[in-house]
N, C-alpha and C positions, 0 to 999 in steps of 0.2 A: 698591385693587380696587373698593371701594364708590364711590369718586370716579369711576372709569371707568364703572361701571354707571349712576350718576346722570347722567353726561354723555350716555350713549346714550339714557337715558330721556327727558331733556329735548330732545335732538335730534329724536327721533321724535315727541314731543308737539308740538314746534314745527312740524314738517312736516305732522302731522295737522291742526293748527289752520289752516295755510295752505290745505289742501284744503277744510276746512269753510267757511272764510271765502269762498273762491272760489265756492262754490255760491250765495252771495247775489248774485252777478252775473247769475244766470239769472232767467227769469220765475218768479213774478210780481214779484220784487223789482226786477230790472233795474238793480242798482247796478254797472254795467259798469266804472266807474272803479276798483273794488276790484282788478281784475285787474292794473292797472299796479303795484300794491304786491305782490300775492301772487306773481306770476310773477317780478318783479324780485328779491324776497326769496328765492324758491326758487333762482333762478340764482346769486345771491350765495352762498347757503348751499352749493350744489354746488361753487362755486369754492373756498370756504373748506375744503371737504372733498375737494379734488381728488386727494389722495394716498390716499384710502380705496379699497378694492378694489370689484370688480363686485358682490359680495354686499351691501355697504353701500348702493350705489346702487340695487340691486334693492329693498332694504327701504325706502329713502326713497321710491321711486316707488310702492311698494305702500301705504305708510302715507298718502301724499298722496292716492292714488286712493280709499282706503277712506274717508277723511274727506270727500272730494268726493262720492262716490256714496251713502254712508250718509246724508248730510244732504240730498241732492236727490232720492233715490229711495225715501224711507221710505214713500211711499204705495203701492208695489207690493203689499205684503201685504194691503192693504185689500180687494183683489179676492177674497181667500180668506175674508174674514170674513163673507160672506153665507151660507155654509154652515157650520154649527157643527161638522160633522165634520172640518173642516180648520183649526180654531182652533190645533191643535198645530203646524201648519206656519208660522204667522205669525212667531214668533220665529226660526225657522230661515231663512225667506225674508229677514227683516230683515238677517241676517248673511251668508247665502250669496250673495245677489245682488251686493252691493258687494264681497264677498270675491273673487268670480270676475272682475268687471269691473276690479278693481284690478290684476289680473295684466297687463293691457295697458299700464298706466303703469309697472309694475315692470319689465317687459321693455324698455320704451322708454328708461327712464333707464339701464338696464344697457347698452343699445346706445350711448346717448349717451356713457357713460363710456368705452366702447371707442374712440370717435372723438375723445374729448376732447383738445384741444390748446390750451395756455395762451398761445400766441403772439398770438392775436387774440381779444378778447372778442366782437367783432362776428361773427367766423367761428363762434365757439361758440354764439352766439345763433341763427345760421342752422341749424346742425346740430341744436341743441336743438329748434327749431321744426319742422324737417323730420321728425325721428325721432318726436317726440310726436304730430304731426299724422298721420303715416303709421300709427301704431298706433291712432289714433282712426279712421282709414279702415278698418283691419282689424277694429276693434270693430264697425263698421257693416256688415261684409260676411262675417266668419267665421261658419260654421254658418248660422243663419238671420239673423244680424246684429242689432245693437241700437244704432243710431246716435243714441240719445236723449241730449240735453243736451251736444252738442258745445260747446266754449267759444264758438264763433261765435254761438250763440243768445243770448248776453248782449247782443248788439246788435240784437235783434229790433225794438226801438222806434226805432232810429236809421236811418230809411229812406234818408236821404241817403248814409250810409256803406255800406249793404248793397246798393246798386244794382249794385255790381261783380259780385255773384253771377250776374247775367244773362250775364256773360262767362266767369267761371271756376268757378262753383259753390261750394257751402258748404265742401267739404273743402279746396280751395285757399285760400279765404277764411279758414278756420280756421287754416291754417298762417301766413298773413300776419298775422293778428291776434295769434297767440302771439308772433311776432317783434316786433310793435308793443308788446305788453304787457311784454315782457322788456327793451325798449330802454333804459329809465331805469337799468338796472343798469350800463350803460357808464360813466355819470357817477361811479359809486362805485368800480368795479373798475379802470377804466383811462381815461386821458385822452390817449393817444397819438394821433398824427395819423390813422392809418388807422381806428382805432376811432371817432374823431369824424367821419370821412368816412362811415363806416357809419351812424352815428347820423343824420347829415344826409340820407343816402339813405333811411332809414326815414321821417324826417319828410317828405321830399319825396313819397315814395310815398303816405303818408297823405293829404297835401293833394291829390294827383292823384285818389286814390280818392274823396275827398269832393267835389271839383269835378266829376268824372265823374258822380257820383250826382245832384248838384244839377242838372246840365245834362240828364241823362236824365229826371228828373222833370218839368222844365220843358217838354222836347220832348213828352213824353206828354200833359201837361196842355193843351198848345196844340192837340192834335188835336180834330177835330170828333166829336161823338157820332153814332152811328147807332142807329136804333130797332130793337129786336128784334121779330120778327114775332109773338112770343108773350111775354106777361108771365111772369116766373118768380117764384114765391112760395116762400120757404124757411121751413119750420117749425122751431121750437125747442120741445122738449117736456121735461117733467120727470116722466116715468113711472117709478115706483120700480123699481130693479134687482131687487128681491125677486120680481118677476113670473117670473123664471127658476126660482124655487124654490117656487112656490106655484100653486095652481089659480086661473086667471084667466078672465074672460069675454072672449074674443078679439073678439067683436062689439062689446062695450062700448068696447074700445080703438080699434077701427076707427071707430066712431061719433065718438069723441073727436077722432081725427085729422081726420076729415071736417069736424066742427064747427069745429075750429081753422083748417082750410083755408079755410072760408067761401067755397066756389066760387060765382062769378057766372056763370050759364049764358050770358050774353051776351059774355063775355070769353074770348079764347084765352089759356089759362094752363097753365103747367107747374108742378106742385107737387113740391117736394122734401121727402120725409119722412126722418127719421133711420134709422140702422142698427138692425135687430133689435128694433123696438118691439112687434112681434107674434111672439114667439118660438115659439109653440105650433102655428103653421100654416105650411105651405110654399107655394111659388108655385103649385103645381097646385091645392091646396085653396083658395087665394085666388080663383083663376079659377072653380072649379067650385062652391064653397059660398057665396062672399060676393060674387059678381058683381052680385047685385041691389042691394047697397049702393052700388056704383059707378054703376050704371045710373040710379038714382034721384037721385044727388047730382051727378054730373059730366055735362057736355055733350060732344058729339062732338069739339069742338076743345080738349079738355082732357086732360092726361096726368098721370100720377103716377110719380115716381121714388122708389123705396123700397128699403130694405134688408130682405131676407127670405131665409129658408133655401130651398134647392132640392135636390132629389134626382134622381139619374140612374143608369142602369145602364150601366157601362162594363166591357167584357170580362167580362160575366156577373156582375159584382160591383156591389152598390149603393154609390154614392158620395154623400157629403153635402157640400154647398157653402154657403158664405156668399156671397150674391149681391147685386149692385145691379141691380135690374130696372126696366124701364119698362113700364107698362101703360096701356091706354086706358080709356075710360069704361065698358067692359064687363069690365074686369079681364083683358082679353086681353093676352098677352105680346108686346110689340114687340121687346124686347131684354133680354138677361141677360148680365151680366159676373160671372164667378166670381173671387173674391178670389185674388190671386197670393201675397201675403205673409201667412202665417198666424202667429198669436200662440202661441208655445210655452206649453203647460200651460193655455192658454185656449181655443184652437181646435184644437189637436192635442196629443196626448200622446206625447212622445218615448218610444220603446221601449214602445209601447202594450200589446203582448201581455204584457209583464212587469209594468209598473206598474199595469195594470188589475186584476191579481190582488191588488194591495195596496190595492184600494179607491179608487184615484185616478181612475177613469173619470169620476166625476161632476164632476171639474174641467172637463170639456168638456160639462157639462150632460147627462151620461149618454148622449150620442151617441157613435158611433164618431168618431174624429178627422175633422175636416173634410178634404176633399181640396183641393189647391191647383191652380189653373189656371196655364197658362204664357202665356196670351194676354191682352192688354189692347187691345181694338179700340175705335176711335172710333165713336160712334153719331151718325148724321146723321138728324135728324127728317124731312128732305125735305118734300114737300108744301108748298112755299113757306114753310117755317119755317127761318130762317137761323141755326139753332143746331146746333152740333156739339160733343159733349161727350166728355171723357176721364174715365173713372170711377176713383175711388180710395176704398177702403173703410177708414175708421178709421185704423188703425195704418200703412197703406201710405203715408200722407202724410209719414212721418218719413224715408223713403228718398230720398236724393239721387242722381240719375243720369238717363239718358234714360228718360222715362216711356213713350215710344212711338216706333216707327219712323216713324210718320206725324206730320205737323206741322199738318195742316189741321183743327185744332179751335180753338174760341175760348173754351171754358169748361172748367175743371176742376171736377168735382163730387166733393165729399168728404162722405160720410155717416159718422156716428160715434155710438158709444155710450160716453159718458164716465162713466157711473154707476159703473163698476168702480173709478174713482179715489177714490171717496168724497168727502168734503168736504176736499179737500187741494189742494196746489199742482199736482197732476198735469194737470188740464185746461188750465191756463195754459201749461204746458210743451208740451203736445200742440198747442195752438193756434199757438204760435210757429213750429212747423215749417211751418205752412200759409203763413205770410208768405214764407218763403224759397222754397217751391216755386212760388209765384206769380211771384216775381222771376226765378228760374232759367229759367222757361219763358215768361215774358212774357205770361201769360194771367190772366184773371179766375178766381178761385176762389170757388165758392159752397159754403158749409159748413153742413150741417144736423146738429145734434147733440142727442142726448137727454142731459140732465144735464151739458151742456157749453156751450161758446161757439159759437153759430151766427153766421155772418158773411158779408159780401160783401167781397172783397179784390181790389183792382185790380192790374194787372201791375207796379206800382211798390211793392207791398207796403202801400199805404195801405188801412186798414180803412174802407170807405165806410159801413158800417152793421153793427151787431152786436147780439146779445141775450146778456146775461150768463148765467153759470152758474146752473142750477136755476131758470131763468125760462122761461115759456111765451109764445109769441107768433109773429108772422110778420114777415119783412122781404121786400121785393120789389125787383126790378130789371127795367127795361123798355128800357134803352138802354145801349150800351157803346161805347167808343172802339175804333178799329182797333188790332189787335195785330200784333206782328212775331214772326218766328222768331228766337229768341236764339241767340247763339253756343254757349251751353252746351246748349241743347236739341238742337243738331246733333251736338255732339261728346261731350257728357257728361263723365265724369271723365277722359277722355284729356287734357283741359286741365290737370287737377291734376298728372298725371305729367310734363307738359311743364314746369310751374313747379317741380317737384322737380328737374328737370335744371338749371333756371336757378339754383336754390339751391345745387346741387352746384358749379356753375361759379363762383359768387360766393364760396363757401366756399374753394375751391381758390385763387382769386385773392387773397383777403385773408390766407390762411394762408401763401401763397408770398411775399407782399410783406413787407419788413422794416418793422416799426414804428419810427417815428422819435421 
């Protein structure tokens, strides 16, 4: 009996360690080659335990997921540490968040067990990849969705290999990568003809993906640059996050931002400021009370893109919004985008009427929960300024799919407040998503972050310039290359479901064929 218990203990410890080790493939470590071992060892382990029931596979998936998420999302509770009232929630969050997310892997391995067929190792790899990636997709879309740290992001620095995302998107790429990572298990589990054919197919597909990427980068680099009619200057700041919980001088912060912008009145310039650096004033107050600062600092041919709160009355009820707004040299509002994707417990309180009675309202900085918008409109500066932007605020950059029904934009603007991550790996993980969104939509992404990574990223995912975490400064861009509408930007994740059908077909084909 003790022997059996010890075996179960060591099995779960083994799977837990595989999950922990897998997390080191992600930014900022980027040891992507680890996944060839962890996924192959996991699949071999599941094969060795193929006679176990669904309950066992559920536990294996759960334990693997807990190890994975506990080691790469440990930074989330840091956002609670800035208010001493919520210190008691930190150990709870450390456990509850990975415990919840692990359910997606637990269910995925249960489903995999249901379809398990030992006739073909390659066919099993296909169904393993399909099921695991599909539950990754669900993780990114169920409820408000949390698609953070898909396995695909381990390749964020391998830009030759990730160009395929312009065609298929990160969820399909994630499925293909799992297949590639698990492929070495074939050499251990089986060497029958059909499985070796499957291994050769994976190898060939990998080469095709790599050469497609190399060619895509070369073609883009061969394009001519065209000057922007206005220089764009991106600010990176390190204003302490404690400003949300203390009395601050808003004018002092505005003057700091203006000084860092260092506007030249003789230059046409668009300045991009980070999200939420002036939390105590809203857009209307900026226009009415601080317009004089803009008038004395900026010229008529200069504009400021900034993240700022805004309020509105909708159906007789006051609404609170997190906005990306564009103002002119008089702080007059030219454009406002209200954030679509809100952060649970940060920007809105689920079950607010109930949880606010428990004193949790201050999680949203004592505001009512932010309201979410359903529109994301492209802004065209016009007036002979050849710049059209698509706005994304902070957390929204992590969501893969069609960003807009319109395609006629040339820049993605992402503003962010990364101070909530503390001094952790979180900002690096957040930044990795930006690279994938640039590739998926074939557009330049300009990112302005407070306490995070500010950068200019081209449509191939190459980081042209950046400012590191907790550093202050500016980077500029004045010319860009022509950009195309990508296949993924047209069809979004419909392509992922098409590739799922392809996987199902191949699985049927290899399971039906007799291994020789």
